[in-house]
Wavefront OBJ file of the C-alpha trace (Angstrom):
o trace
v -22.616 -25.505 24.656
v -19.735 -24.863 27.081
v -16.290 -24.182 25.809
v -12.966 -25.045 27.747
v -9.996 -22.906 27.398
v -6.912 -25.059 29.003
v -3.872 -22.879 30.262
v -0.493 -22.557 28.519
v 2.268 -24.228 30.431
v 3.698 -21.721 32.858
v 7.432 -20.850 32.117
v 10.082 -22.727 34.146
v 11.808 -19.325 35.172
v 11.780 -15.614 34.844
v 14.870 -16.052 32.565
v 12.725 -18.436 30.380
v 9.813 -16.236 29.524
v 8.919 -16.304 25.866
v 9.670 -13.489 24.738
v 6.947 -11.654 22.787
v 7.467 -8.490 20.511
v 3.819 -6.552 20.221
v 3.648 -5.280 16.673
v 1.195 -2.286 15.849
v 1.072 0.979 14.164
v 1.698 0.505 10.252
v 1.572 2.057 6.987
v -2.674 1.969 6.617
v -5.339 4.617 7.378
v -6.020 2.477 10.249
v -2.739 3.452 12.318
v -4.137 4.664 15.097
v -6.726 2.168 15.311
v -3.826 -0.374 15.751
v -2.153 2.172 18.099
v -5.815 1.504 20.299
v -5.619 -2.048 20.231
v -2.008 -2.408 21.280
v -2.952 0.048 24.301
v -5.462 -2.279 25.504
v -2.916 -5.532 24.699
v -0.045 -3.978 26.515
v -2.438 -3.224 29.506
v -3.586 -6.455 30.059
v -0.813 -8.903 28.608
v 0.744 -10.838 31.346
v 4.389 -9.610 32.037
v 5.105 -12.221 34.653
v 4.727 -14.932 32.136
v 5.827 -13.108 29.048
v 8.934 -10.863 28.044
v 6.916 -7.893 26.082
v 9.028 -5.878 23.183
v 6.876 -3.215 21.574
v 7.359 -2.460 18.364
v 5.751 0.298 16.424
v 5.473 1.033 12.627
v 5.620 4.377 11.934
v 3.393 5.598 9.295
v 6.355 5.712 6.824
v 7.193 2.121 7.263
v 10.172 2.496 9.706
v 9.988 -0.387 13.010
v 11.453 1.099 15.822
v 11.228 0.201 19.512
v 8.686 2.443 21.348
v 7.136 2.616 24.812
v 5.350 -0.150 26.581
v 3.125 2.707 28.424
v -0.581 1.705 27.200
v -0.902 5.913 28.002
v 0.667 6.694 25.405
v -1.252 4.628 22.715
v -4.716 5.199 23.968
v -7.483 7.688 22.729
v -7.083 10.807 24.619
v -9.925 13.233 23.776
v -9.680 14.036 19.936
v -6.428 12.878 19.111
v -5.595 9.945 17.848
v -2.100 7.995 18.763
v 0.452 7.945 16.490
v 3.738 5.958 16.130
v 6.138 8.851 15.513
v 9.456 8.535 13.311
v 12.516 7.688 15.338
v 16.415 7.917 14.757
v 16.788 4.275 15.619
v 15.200 1.546 13.508
v 14.640 -2.032 14.102
v 14.931 -4.623 11.738
v 13.903 -8.520 12.339
v 17.118 -10.904 11.952
v 17.023 -14.253 10.884
v 20.457 -14.873 10.811
v 22.067 -18.105 12.174
v 18.564 -19.161 12.775
v 18.944 -16.617 15.865
v 15.099 -14.730 15.365
v 16.527 -11.681 16.595
v 15.549 -8.145 16.725
v 18.409 -5.596 15.812
v 18.684 -1.698 16.355
v 20.233 0.052 13.837
v 21.036 4.074 14.263
v 23.067 6.543 12.285
v 26.820 6.801 12.984
v 26.157 3.572 15.493
v 26.923 -0.089 15.314
v 23.846 -2.160 15.226
v 22.865 -3.939 18.780
v 20.794 -6.793 19.574
v 17.499 -6.427 21.234
v 17.697 -10.167 21.820
v 15.411 -13.444 20.397
v 11.780 -13.155 19.388
v 9.846 -16.159 20.260
v 6.567 -14.863 18.965
v 4.888 -12.018 17.215
v 1.800 -10.572 18.138
v 0.759 -8.489 14.965
v -1.625 -6.005 15.927
v -1.870 -4.098 12.752
v -5.472 -3.302 11.115
v -5.539 -2.867 7.340
v -2.834 -3.554 4.436
v 0.535 -3.846 5.244
v -0.056 -5.355 8.228
v -3.543 -7.494 8.368
v -3.519 -8.601 4.299
v -0.660 -11.287 4.181
v 2.131 -8.706 3.350
v 3.723 -8.622 7.119
v 2.747 -12.765 7.322
v 4.757 -13.337 4.370
v 7.592 -11.655 5.891
v 7.482 -12.990 9.081
v 7.073 -16.683 7.415
v 10.192 -15.894 5.534
v 11.938 -15.191 8.573
v 10.789 -18.441 10.103
v 9.157 -16.246 12.925
v 5.800 -17.328 14.961
v 3.348 -15.274 14.954
v -0.283 -14.706 16.075
v -3.184 -15.138 13.896
v -3.925 -15.679 10.295
v -1.302 -16.923 7.872
v -0.480 -15.333 4.498
v -3.415 -16.767 2.553
v -6.109 -16.466 4.857
v -4.983 -12.800 5.962
v -4.965 -11.913 2.354
v -8.595 -13.892 1.640
v -10.005 -12.041 4.530
v -8.478 -8.607 3.667
v -10.369 -8.452 0.286
v -13.981 -8.378 0.244
v -14.243 -9.610 -3.251
v -12.254 -12.661 -3.258
v -13.805 -13.458 0.321
v -17.292 -13.355 -1.205
v -15.674 -15.763 -3.854
v -14.578 -18.068 -0.914
v -17.724 -17.981 0.968
v -20.061 -18.738 -1.795
v -17.787 -21.676 -2.856
v -18.059 -22.957 0.603
v -21.750 -22.717 0.586
v -22.120 -19.938 2.583
v -25.189 -17.406 1.634
v -24.054 -14.116 0.219
v -25.373 -10.724 -0.276
v -26.294 -9.052 -4.040
v -23.144 -6.987 -4.725
v -20.539 -5.445 -7.399
v -16.934 -5.224 -7.781
v -15.407 -1.967 -9.327
v -11.931 -2.149 -10.265
v -9.430 0.794 -11.054
v -9.388 0.009 -14.597
v -13.194 -0.607 -14.817
v -13.702 2.882 -13.562
v -11.083 4.725 -15.223
v -12.735 3.293 -18.808
v -16.223 3.194 -18.184
v -17.184 4.801 -14.737
v -21.224 5.281 -16.148
v -21.082 1.447 -16.703
v -19.922 0.863 -13.526
v -22.306 3.182 -12.042
v -24.839 1.132 -13.865
v -23.981 -2.238 -12.485
v -23.909 -1.006 -9.116
v -27.152 1.190 -9.252
v -28.589 -1.798 -10.633
v -28.567 -3.500 -6.779
v -31.227 -2.708 -4.141
v -30.756 0.410 -2.316
v -29.499 1.385 0.284
v -26.292 0.600 -0.918
v -22.979 0.469 0.995
v -19.837 1.623 -1.114
v -16.682 -0.113 1.016
v -12.841 -0.091 -0.219
v -12.213 -3.631 -1.321
v -8.950 -3.571 1.379
v -9.700 -1.511 4.135
v -11.511 -1.987 7.718
v -12.523 -0.326 10.473
v -15.033 1.070 8.719
v -12.743 3.390 6.960
v -13.878 4.723 3.476
v -17.308 3.710 3.596
v -20.415 5.500 2.441
v -24.404 4.419 2.657
v -26.392 5.254 -0.187
v -29.706 6.294 -0.526
v -29.882 7.886 -3.839
v -28.102 7.234 -7.363
v -26.846 10.663 -7.629
v -24.447 9.657 -4.331
v -22.957 7.048 -6.069
v -20.035 8.486 -7.380
v -19.135 10.517 -4.664
v -19.198 7.362 -2.518
v -16.958 5.621 -4.919
v -14.406 8.326 -5.102
v -14.469 8.368 -1.220
v -13.536 4.470 -0.997
v -10.828 4.622 -3.751
v -9.055 7.166 -1.329
v -8.306 3.722 0.580
v -8.436 1.621 -2.168
v -8.414 1.806 -6.102
v -10.785 -1.431 -5.811
v -14.285 -0.685 -4.615
v -17.143 -3.203 -3.482
v -20.861 -1.923 -3.755
v -22.977 -3.991 -1.522
v -26.658 -4.106 -1.256
v -28.064 -3.313 1.941
v -29.734 -6.075 3.706
v -32.575 -5.772 6.194
v -31.788 -7.986 9.118
v -30.265 -8.039 12.587
v -26.335 -7.607 12.883
v -25.018 -11.258 14.627
v -21.109 -11.686 15.301
v -19.573 -14.569 16.237
v -15.693 -14.770 17.594
v -13.766 -18.052 16.639
v -10.978 -18.858 18.209
v -8.295 -21.762 16.685
v -8.933 -25.375 18.296
v -5.639 -26.917 19.863
v -4.176 -29.425 17.867
v -6.361 -31.113 15.475
v -9.497 -29.475 17.241
v -12.375 -28.405 15.631
v -12.458 -24.136 15.899
v -14.051 -22.812 18.988
v -16.996 -20.352 18.761
v -18.188 -17.710 20.887
v -21.973 -17.085 22.038
v -23.117 -15.022 19.628
v -23.445 -11.322 20.049
v -25.597 -8.931 18.609
v -24.979 -4.972 17.796
v -27.461 -2.111 18.022
v -26.254 1.317 16.983
v -28.104 3.565 19.776
v -29.420 6.949 19.153
v -26.584 9.949 18.988
v -25.768 10.647 15.038
v -25.185 7.036 13.642
v -26.869 5.463 11.225
v -24.911 2.243 11.107
v -21.689 0.556 12.581
v -19.504 3.580 11.477
v -15.747 4.206 12.751
v -16.701 6.798 15.449
v -19.322 4.157 16.901
v -16.768 1.457 17.043
v -13.722 3.388 18.817
v -14.676 7.158 19.686
v -18.120 7.188 21.045
v -18.101 4.845 24.021
v -21.962 4.946 24.367
v -22.761 4.086 20.540
v -23.085 0.764 20.552
v -24.866 -2.149 22.928
v -23.386 -5.539 22.258
v -26.122 -7.980 23.588
v -24.443 -11.523 24.166
v -25.716 -13.903 23.625
v -27.856 -12.467 21.528
v -31.549 -13.431 21.937
v -31.912 -15.856 18.858
v -33.595 -19.032 18.762
v -31.219 -21.779 20.049
v -31.548 -23.872 16.469
v -30.417 -20.525 14.856
v -27.832 -19.696 17.822
v -26.410 -23.220 17.054
v -26.271 -22.655 13.385
v -24.548 -19.165 13.325
v -21.681 -20.926 15.597
v -21.589 -23.605 13.036
v -21.226 -21.498 9.698
v -18.929 -19.078 11.602
v -16.630 -22.380 12.040
v -17.208 -22.746 8.203
v -16.115 -19.594 7.148
v -12.849 -19.490 9.407
v -12.203 -23.148 8.120
v -13.018 -21.780 4.293
v -10.398 -18.957 4.274
v -7.956 -21.530 6.023
v -8.329 -19.293 9.127
v -5.444 -19.643 12.214
v -5.900 -17.909 15.763
v -8.549 -15.710 15.806
v -11.386 -14.145 13.703
v -14.675 -12.434 13.974
v -17.421 -13.367 11.527
v -20.103 -11.293 10.705
v -23.923 -12.449 9.685
v -27.099 -10.441 8.918
v -30.308 -12.853 10.166
v -33.051 -11.670 8.120
v -36.866 -11.675 9.297
v -37.171 -14.718 7.090
v -34.888 -16.292 8.750
v -31.995 -16.691 6.430
v -28.274 -16.127 7.909
v -26.339 -14.285 5.155
v -22.377 -14.034 5.855
v -21.064 -10.143 5.517
v -17.546 -10.713 6.288
v -14.950 -12.229 8.027
v -12.072 -10.126 10.093
v -8.802 -12.050 10.360
v -7.422 -9.374 13.012
v -10.692 -7.676 14.326
v -10.819 -4.830 16.993
v -9.032 -6.009 20.033
v -9.356 -2.997 22.480
v -11.010 -4.124 25.710
v -14.268 -2.666 24.362
v -14.104 -4.365 21.115
v -16.757 -6.863 20.425
v -14.531 -9.738 19.707
v -13.007 -9.868 23.520
v -16.174 -8.915 24.825
v -17.835 -11.946 23.519
v -15.058 -14.354 24.471
v -15.397 -12.289 27.949
v -19.019 -13.332 27.999
v -18.446 -17.079 26.942
v -15.995 -17.603 29.802
v -12.864 -16.577 28.363
v -11.594 -12.656 29.994
v -9.211 -10.611 28.184
v -5.609 -11.288 29.368
v -6.474 -14.506 29.069
v -7.716 -14.636 25.642
v -4.519 -13.013 24.724
v -2.466 -15.685 26.781
v -4.501 -18.058 24.836
v -3.748 -16.893 21.567
v 0.148 -16.425 22.315
v 0.030 -20.045 23.178
v -1.735 -21.194 20.090
v 0.613 -19.434 18.005
v 4.151 -20.586 20.285
v 2.552 -24.279 19.770
v 2.166 -24.211 15.606
v 5.272 -24.793 13.544
v 6.702 -22.671 11.080
v 6.718 -22.902 7.530
v 3.893 -24.843 5.786
v 1.299 -26.531 7.754
l 1 2 3 4 5 6 7 8 9 10 11 12 13 14 15 16 17 18 19 20 21 22 23 24 25 26 27 28 29 30 31 32 33 34 35 36 37 38 39 40 41 42 43 44 45 46 47 48 49 50 51 52 53 54 55 56 57 58 59 60 61 62 63 64 65 66 67 68 69 70 71 72 73 74 75 76 77 78 79 80 81 82 83 84 85 86 87 88 89 90 91 92 93 94 95 96 97 98 99 100 101 102 103 104 105 106 107 108 109 110 111 112 113 114 115 116 117 118 119 120 121 122 123 124 125 126 127 128 129 130 131 132 133 134 135 136 137 138 139 140 141 142 143 144 145 146 147 148 149 150 151 152 153 154 155 156 157 158 159 160 161 162 163 164 165 166 167 168 169 170 171 172 173 174 175 176 177 178 179 180 181 182 183 184 185 186 187 188 189 190 191 192 193 194 195 196 197 198 199 200 201 202 203 204 205 206 207 208 209 210 211 212 213 214 215 216 217 218 219 220 221 222 223 224 225 226 227 228 229 230 231 232 233 234 235 236 237 238 239 240 241 242 243 244 245 246 247 248 249 250 251 252 253 254 255 256 257 258 259 260 261 262 263 264 265 266 267 268 269 270 271 272 273 274 275 276 277 278 279 280 281 282 283 284 285 286 287 288 289 290 291 292 293 294 295 296 297 298 299 300 301 302 303 304 305 306 307 308 309 310 311 312 313 314 315 316 317 318 319 320 321 322 323 324 325 326 327 328 329 330 331 332 333 334 335 336 337 338 339 340 341 342 343 344 345 346 347 348 349 350 351 352 353 354 355 356 357 358 359 360 361 362 363 364 365 366 367 368 369 370 371 372 373 374 375 376 377 378 379 380 381 382 383
């Protein structure tokens, strides 16, 4: 099945280039992952076509104008990049329908950084990927790349994500949810529920990504510590039964106009030897030799077609827009069990989402262009 990618119309002249605010960093534990994603995008985005305005969000939530040099935001040996606090803050203003960025510094008059046509939010985790930022942009009537408020919130919360998937008829693995109130009131009852699942278990923060706070548990005695580790990232915890199967991923891209979502060739992740029992943070972002991606995955043609169709179902079930990566387990019995949808997947050049599109005929720079084009074409407000 081939996928066509029409190019966006070229700007009439340099002065008419769309202004794209590349927004990254943020308040979540995935701050540095967001910076690394931004490094890849800043390196690859077509600056002849777009006027790029890099905006970093420090860990304290402050927005500021930052360097566009990708090297500043890349992984450097063991040092994780971080957006520093600044004397000058940037705010998004929609006064008089201007949709402009305004810089403020103590003792100085506000200065305009000009209009913004579209925001490219490259934030992972809470306060960026969970619908909060999307709500702010909706209130300001600013177009942005990716999922809207509801899809972002559902895609961030592994509990409600599963509820939505089940209602859409997708197969979901066994799991238990432990809320903050339940854990504080009766931890033993929570341990009993979690321990009733088949081991090994994966204990996860309900609203975090990039494998932050996840523990693989092989013995009931490990459960309390694993739950507390997850609670450092989120007071709500999801405990999932381990599923024996191959890990298959599909990259989804919103269709143009009324078209159905487009899906990449399925990819398969294999974690190589080297100290990684599963696809953890180090394997995803630090150890470049830890993971091998096979795309297209070696699947029977009917299974390949089915997993792409189900990825589209998952995207539509949450009300997806822009991009998502949908992950499945393909069991020895031939069943496809959905693991999760990620509405802002890892987006570095070596991340699975761009790699799968590259192997499906859409290179990284063109993928960025397509996502911006989709965002510019959609209306603001209810849609």
